[in-house]
N, C-alpha and C positions, 0 to 999 in steps of 0.2 A: 377525285374529285369529293369525296363526302369532306375533308377538310375545309377543301374552301368555301364550303356548304358552312361551317363553321366557325365565325369568328370567335376571337379571340376573349372578346368581351360577353361575349356572346356563355360562353364556353364557363367564363371563371362565371355566371351568375346563376350556369344553371350546379355546376359542381359545387356551389356554395350551397343551394338547397340541399342539394343529393347527403350533402355531406353533416348537413344541419337542418334538416327538414325541419324544426321549429323554426326557421326563418319564412319556411310557405305561410304557417299562421299568422305570422306575426306583422311577418308585408304581403297577405293575401294581394289585397287588392290591386298593390304595384305588381308584383308579380303578374299577375291574371292576364293585366292590358297591354305587360311589355310590347313595345312596336321590334317584333325581332324579326330581322332580315332573313335569321335561315328557315328552309324549310325544316331543317333535321331540330331546329331552337325549339321552334313550335311544337313540332310533333314529340319532342322529348319534355318540352312544361305542361302538355296536355295530357302526358303518361303521369308527370308529380303532380299533377292537379285531384285525377282520381284514385288515386295510389292515395293519396294524401288524404283524402277526405271517406277512403273506407279504412282506412288502418287510424288513422290520426300518428302516423310513424312519428317517435322518436330519436332513429336511427337509423340508418344508409341501408343496412343489412334486409329490414320490414320494410322500408318504403322499397327498392326495388326489386322486390319480391313479391309483390305484386304482381297480377298477369298484366295489367298495362305497360308498364315497366320492363318486363320480360318481352314483349313484344319489341320496346325499344332499344333494347339491350345494348345494340352496335352503336348507335348512336350516342350512350349514356357512356361508352370506355370510353368512343372518343373528343366526346369533352373533358373527359377527367387526363388520356392519357394530353393531348392537348394543353391545361391546368400545367400538368407535370413538368414538360417540358419548358415552358413558357417562369416555370419556375417560381406562380402565384401559389408561394404556400398557405397563404393566410386567407385562400377558399379550398383546403384540403382539414380533411379528419386530422390536423396534426392543430391547426389553430383552435383557443378555444374560441367560445361564441359567441361571446363577447369584440374578439380580434374579426373572425369570420361576419359578426354584427355590421361592424365596423364598415369594414369593407366592401360586405354588398352595397350596406345604402349609399356607401361613396359609387360604387361601377354603378349601381340604378342610377343617380346622377349625370353622372359621365353620356351613360347610355340616352338617357333624358335627349341629354343635350347637343349627344352627335345625331340624334333624331333630329331636332329642329332644326342643328348647321346642315346637313345631306337636305332639306327642306327649302332652304334659304339659299344654298347654292345651285341648286334647280331652279329659281326664280331667278336669283340672277345670271343664267345660264341663259336664260331665254328675252331677260330684260338686254342683254346685249345681245344675243339676234336679232333682238327687233329694231337695236339704236346702239350702234360703234360707237358709244358714243365716251372719253374719257370717264365719266362719273361711273357710268354704268361698268367699263374697263375695271377701272377701281375698288369698283364697289365687290365683282366676280372676284379679283385678286386679293383683297383684308378677308374676304369668308373663307378662301383656301388657307389662308396663312391658321387664319383659325380653327379650322379642320388639322392642320397640321400637330398643333399646340395640344390638342383634344386627345387624337388617335392614340389607340393603350388603353395601360390606365393609370397613367402617369400621376398622377394627384392624392396618389392614396395620405392621410392625415401621419403626420410625423407621431412616430409614439407607437404606430401598431406592431404590433409582438410579444409588447411586456408582459403581456399576460400566457402567451403560450411561449416563453421563455427567449423568444425570436427576437430577433433585431431589427426593426425598418429598413424597409428595399424600395426606393424610389423608382420606379416606373415609367 
């Protein structure tokens, strides 16, 4: 049940900042306002922001030892497991900060695009329900295709991993 509440992309974004807390400071405005679909992701983000504000943590241990993070330790562990199972090493402690930063920035962009596509899909579905024209049907199909292409973390930049000594992996 909890795993269904935490999409891979949201788990990757959370794990990146857990493993590289400097990303919280660098991307504070974007990270703090991301439109997470998952209740677990929202809870973890809140805890991470509180812990970072109190500690200015520069490592996972200091960040996750904070009381706010201890309260959501189960969700933090779940995010970590999801990322490990998907072999998204660039969001883990194995990645150099530079690689994690690039992956994080791109994952944020993908997440924001996916949110926009989701809103477009709802509007297209409503338009088709209101008027079953071929134009509305084709618009719906086109948006569904865009969503299929955007799913996951498939657009990682070529060359990721070199600073960490790992080859890039396409998703």
